[in-house]
N, C-alpha and C positions, 0 to 999 in steps of 0.2 A: 355595376358591372362585376361579372364573376371574376374572382381572383384579386379584386381591388382591396386596398386596406384603408382604414380611416386616415384622414388628413393629418391628425395629430401624431399618429405613428410615423407617417412619412416625414414630418418635420423633425421628430425626435431622432430619426435615423440620420438626418443631416447635421445634427449637433455634434460639435467636437467632443471626444471622450473626456477632455479636460474639464468640460462643464460639470462633470460628476453626476450625482443623482440626488433627487429630492427625497426628503424623509417620508416614510410611509408606515403603515401598519402600527405596531406597538411603539416604534420609535416616535411616530407622529403623535400617538396618544400620550406618550410621556411628555412631549413638548407642550401639548395642550394643558397638561396638569401643572406645568411650571408656573410659579407665582410671578415670573417675569414675562410671561406670554399673555398679552391682552389684545383684544380686538383683532385676532388673527395674525399678530406679529410679535416678535420680541421687542421689549421696551428698554430704553436706556435708563440708567439711574438718574434720578432728578428730573425726569421728563424727556420730551422729544429733543433729539439732536438733529440739526440740519445735515443731511447726508449728501445733498447735491450742492454744487457751487452756487453761492449767493451772488447777487449783483447781476449785471447784464452780461449776455454772451459776448457782446462787442468789447466790453471792458476786459474780460478774461482773455479774449483773443488778442487784444492790444498788448497785454503783458507778455503773452507767449511769443508774439511775433516781433517784439522789440529786439533789434539786432544786437545791441550791446549786452542786454540782459541774457539773451540766448547764448552768447559766447561764454558767459560766466556760469551757465548751468552744467557745464562738463569740465573735467580737468583738462589742462593744456598739455600735459605730459603723461608719462606712464605712472599709473597709481602703484605705489610701493606695496608689495605683498610679502609678508614674512616667509622666508624661503626654507626654514628648518622646522616647520610645524610638525612633520611626521616624527623627526628625531626627538623633538621636545616632548611630544605626547607619549613617547615610549617609556618615559620615566614618571613614576607616580608623583603627585604634588607633595612637596615637603610639609605643607600646612594642612593637607587634607581637602583643600578647596582650590580649584583652578578653573578659570574661564578662558575660552578661546573664541573670540569673535570671528566668524567666518565671512562676515560682510552682511549688510542690511540687518535683518533681525535674527539671523542664524547664529546661535551660540552653542558651543559644546561646554557643558558644565560637568566637571569631575568633582563630585561632592561625597565625602565620607565613604569612599570606596566604590561608588556607583557613578554611572555616566548617563547624563540626561542631555538630549539634543533638542533645542528649542527651534521651532519654525524653520526646518531645514529646506533651503532652496538652493539646489545645485544646478538647476536648469539655466540655459543661456539667456532666456527671456522670461519675464514674469507676465505671461500671456497664455491664452488658450491656443495660440497659433505659433508654429515654429518659425514663421516668416515675418512676423510683425509684432510690435509691442516693445516695451522698454527692454533694452539689452544691457547686459553687464558692462560696467566700466572697468572692471578688473576681473581676473579669473578667480575661481575658487582656490583657496590656499592649498588644498590637496584633494585628490579624488575621493569620492564617497566610499569606495571600496577599501581605501587605505585608512579610513577612520577607525576601524576596529569595532568590536562589539559595543552596542549601546543598550542600556537597560530600559530606557524609556524615551520615546519621542513625544514631545509636547507641542501641540498646535494651538495657536491663539485664536484663529478664525480662518474663514475659507477664502480670503482674497488671494489672488495669484502670487503676490509677492511674499506670502506666508505659507500657503499650501500649494506645493508644486507637484503636479502629478508624476512626472518622471522620477523625482526623488522618492516619492511615496512608493511607487512601483518597485524601485530598487530596494527599498527597505522592507517591502512586504515579504520578501523571501528570507528574512532574518527572524530571530526569536524575540525581537524587541516588542515591548508593550507600547501602545499608542494611547495617550491621554488627550482627549479632545473635548470641546464644548458640545452641548446638546445639539443633535442634528448633523454635526460634521461627520459622524461615523458613516453616514450614508455614502458620502463621497469615497471614503477609504474602502468600504466593502465593495463598492463598484469597481475599484482599482485592484482588488485582490487581497486585501487585508482580511483575515478571518475574524469573525465576530468575537471569538474567544480572546483575542488579543486587543480588543478595544475597551477602553474605560471612558465612558461618555458622561460628562458631568455638567450639572447646573451650577450656577454661582453658589459658593459656600459649601459645595460638596467636595469630598476628598477621597483619595484612593491610596493604597499602600503598594509600593513597588520596591522590592529588595531592601526594606528597612527605611525607605524614604516615604514621606507623606507629601503627596501632590494635591494641592487645593486650587480649584478654580475660583477666582475672585472677580468682582465686577470690573468692567471697563466701559468706556463711552465711545461707541463706534457703530458699525453696521456690518452687514454680511452680503454675500451674493456672488455668483460666478457666471450664471447663464444670461440669456436674453431677458428672462423674467427674474426680478429680485423678490422672492416670496417672503424674505425675512423669517424663514423657518429654520435657520441655523444661528446658534448663539455665538457671541464673541466673548473673550475672557482675557484677563491677566492671570498669572499663575504664581503661586508660592510653592517652593520646594524646600522641605525641611528634613535634615538628617539628624543624626545623633549629636553632632557638634556644630553644624553650620545651617544657615538659612539664607535663601536667595529669592529674588523676586524678578519676574519678567513681565513687562507691561503689555506686551503685544502692541496693538494700535489703539490709541485712546486720545480723546480730548481731556483737558484737565477737568477734574470734578472733585467735590469735597470728600468723596469716598476713599481717597488715598489715606486720609487720617484714620478712618475706620479699619482699613486693611492693615495699616501699621500697628494700630492698637491691638488687633486680634492676633496678628501673626509675626510682628517684628519684635525687636529691631533686626535688620538684615546685615549680613556680612557684605552683601553686594546687591545692588539694584541694577537691572538692565532696563533702561528707560528710552522710549521712543522720542526722538528730538528732530526728526527730519520729515520732509514731504508735507510741511505745514503751509498754510496760505490764509490770507484774510478772506479768501473766497470760500474756505471750508474750516472756520475756526473751531467748530464744535467737536471735530473727530480726530484731529492730530494736534500734538503739542509743539510749541516753539521751544527752543532751548531754555528760555527763562521759565516757562511753565514746567518743563521737564525737571529742572532743578527744584522748583517749588514742590513738585510731586515727590521727588526723592526725599526732601526734608520732611514732608508730611509723613511719608512711610517710616521715617526714622524718628518719629516723635518730636520733630522740630530741632533735632540736635545735629549740627553739621559735622561733629566729631565722630559720628557713627557710620561705619561702613564706607563702601566705595560705590560711586555711580559710574556705570559703563553706558555711554550713549550708543544707541542702536537705531536702525531704520534710516541710515544715511550712507552716502559715499558709493554705494554699489549700483543703484538704479537712479535714473533721472525721472522723478515722479511729481515734481512741483516747480513753480517758477522761481524759487529762491536760488541764489548762487550755490554752486556745488559745495564750496568750502564753508558756507555760512553756518550750518549746524555745528560743525566742529569749533569754529571761532566763538559762536554764541555760547556753547557749553563751557568752553575754556573761561570766558569772561564771567559767566554765571557762577561757575565753581569758585573762582577767585573772589567774587563779590560776597559769596555766602561763607567763604572759608571752609568749603566742603572738599572732600577728597574725590578726585575724578581719575578715571583711567582712560587713556587715549591710545590704545594699541593700534598698530597697523592691522589690516585684515590678516588673520592667521597667527597673530602673535599671542601666545599663551601668557597669562600672568596669574599670580596668586593674590587675591584681594586682601588677605590678612597678613601678607608679607610686609616687610618694612618699607619697600618701595614698589611702585607700579609705573608702567609707561605713561608719561604725561607730556610728551613733547608734541607740538603741532606739526606732525609729519606731512600734512596735506599742503603746507605752504610752498613746498618745493615744486608742486605740480598744479597749482591753481593760479588763476589770474589774480594778482593782488588788487585789493580795493583802492579807490582813490585815496591818496595820501599814504599808501603802503600799509604793511602789517603793523599791528601794535608792537610796542617795545617788548622784547622777550622778558619773561619772568620765570623763575624756577619755583613751581608749586611745591608745597611740602610733600614729601614722600615720592618725589619724581625719580625716574630712572633714566639715565642717558640712553639715547638710541645707539644702535650698533651699525655703523655705516657698512654698506656692501651686503647686508643680510636681506636683500630685497629681490623680488622679481615681479613682473607685472605685465600690463598690456597697454599699448599706445591708446590714448584717449580717442583718436579718430576712428577706432574700431567699435564705437559705441552704438552704431546702428541708428534707428529712428526711435528716440526715447519717448516721444509723445503720442505714439499710435494708439495706446490704450491708457485710459486715465488711471490715476493712482487709486489704490484700495486702502 
């Protein structure tokens, strides 16, 4: 018929803009040249990882529909959010290194005079749709526009809870550089980021930004945003090294032996930001439990618990798995005490300096979570802990969390 268009173009027109774009041209040619791209897809270190839930659909549904377990997957009260983030960030870090966890995997790192923003997600939902998908359990600690200039934005992979289109579009109008794994640049260009501000890296490649060295390092995960998962975008963890300090961001990953190699090549680190939430026995290869996260931290530090601080990430902000909301925090607290390692447990938006004498280490979530059977463990004061400041909080009632399970975890 005259004036008709191919069916594929019609379907593409119906796709949400948040799906992004598939790599093509020279970008796709570079992907095919990667030693980690085989049989048409990117490969995980150590072999194939199960990226879809294992076990029966009925068993998974039973876990999600259990009434008691469902009640524990969200806070019962207002999640405390640090209220003075903007004022705190107006002062330079005394030690030259400061981290501010904004929730989930979003972290602002101020390191040796530069500012690096990891996996920024300021959107209300981690979803391609504004009306469905996991919704925030607490507000962002401050507006993105109030964050100030950022030297580099680092993206670990293209899942919605790590690569947020509205946030990227807002940052596209700034002068920041975007460091991303191979293929992910196609999404960013589709949303208005110029090619000249993209640094697209394969594992073990590095780039320089303002005196910092940013290195893409391996992770054990997967990728995909649209109806088709082509596995044509890479996932990565990241090392950022300055003149005085070194930090590591895990992105999303299952535990694998490669943490030791990353630590040997790039560590030890002043701080590691480690994924410890959204795990499940139904997908054990692609996300870590708190115990595995602590093991990864120790591997990265050459097996020495006296080195650096671990900041748990990828929890508390979105409901993405069947475990209780507070379990990742409790598990990290217990794992850190068992290992004798130093952990930081800031509220969302609470800046801290990893190399300072004290870091926030109180279980702030206990005041807004359903207690487990038998109550919370007896309080202990970890080494290097800092007392909380009552009243320095703001937040959102937990009942405003929307429908957390409309889109599966990434």
